[in-house]
Phi, psi and omega in degrees: 000137180295147178249113186242130180249165180285154173287165176301318179299322178294319177297325179295323177292317175304316180296331175290334179281342180166173183275103181262125181295146175296338179296332185288342177205078189288342182256015182299135181201168177301135178227099181299329179298319180287315183292337180263002186289159179290159176304148179298142170303148167306147190303317179300322181289327178294317177295321175303317183295317181297317180297312185292335179263008177060039175266182174215147176252126179265119183261118183280113182294133182055029176089358177080053182298146180214166178306125186083355180232102185286161176299150171059040174235149182298323180296323180293319178298316180296316176301316180294323178299319182292339176271003177098001176285138181242344181238132185229119173274122183228162184252134186240120179244179181221135182283171179302326181260020166088019176270127176278133182218170176269122179192130179274310188280157171293324182260160184269343194291332184285317189251359179224174176277002181259181180219168181093185183265141176306311183299336181264004187244134180276168185298320181304324179280317181301323186285347178266357180282164174240142183277151181245133182279179184292347177267003179084014181267131178290136176242178178269004185275143182254162174297134185264150171290147174300319181305315181296322179292321178298318179292323177297316180296319179296322178287317187279331188094004179293158175250133182246120170273114189261118180255108183288128173270161185298344185283349183228186182229159175301319183299315182294321180292318177301320177295322178292322176298312180300315182298331178274351185064036189248027182300325181278011178237012189231137172232117181275146180257131173241152179246004179199162176301322182295323177292322178303313181295322177295323177291318181296324176291323178295318178196100182295348180276346183283143171279156180207158171259141175208152183294121180205134182230033178143186186302322180298313181292323180294319177298319177297320178293320174302324178293339179269001177103007180275131176279121183299332179288349180244019184252134166245130191268104179285133181234022170091190183231000187281303178206147180300136179246082185301323183292321178296319180298317177298320177294320178293319179301320182296331177273003178076024179248135185276130179277146175234149184209154179236133176257010181275176175147202182290135182301133182092343180242340185288153180295333175308315180291319181293317182294331183264001185301327178264006181070013189260305182073016182296338184294333179294319179299324176297321178298314181294317180302333181263016169103002181297135178251327178236116181247117178265126187214153172269000180235054187299319185289321179294316178297317182297323179292335181271348185247158169246346181297330177289323174298318182297317180298317182291319184287322186276317188256352176094197187062000000 
């Protein structure tokens, strides 16, 4: 997998968004190819490009945590971007005083140096916490504001899959995305038709994932206000449904699937049990366009289709 770094200009913009550690991108340097590249395609066109060129987008679950890089931090996203990852699934919560931030759990104790509930904590307190990585090690990284992450994505070209937590609303998230001008960097996640309709009502221009396995499901979502050109069809995490992917592709809708989940039960663990990972190539060969995984770096190293997507379609 190609390793592509941000330009110095991009890093300067990142620094303006917050204090980004050099550790997040140790190899950053001027890249004339990046700085001279054409503007990014609008997000629906970008997904069309990846689908039409038989590429795949690897979505890093919870931002792609790694040793020293906690989940849902801006530094972790920047690290993943430097490794060639372009899609990051992140979790959006809201503080007691209405600040949108990245945080998965309702409570603070697992991933931060704090305690108590996110919804009961103000931003001044949250911003003073430090994040803990998956090995339980304290880092110098702080919980980031969603706004700072949106500005980073807009500058870098990254795509953010936003998973709404119960402490906030789709409308609040959509407002933040509009304020940042980051609509072409955001893919909203829905878990039901009702949520898909709520996202479409909050901002019909936003792309979203919703459960769909063919024309009937797509038509039902359209009746709820979802624009099919802004739809990515989620097909679960249990087992690949190649027939559903073919039906979605026939409708011009990109299929998505997840190999993530509970450790020891997820397909990520099953696929790597023999150290081979050939099952991921089979997913791509059968038309998968968006793959959500807990092993983004390992999967990216095993595939070439993600490189194809990046080289052909940009970002």
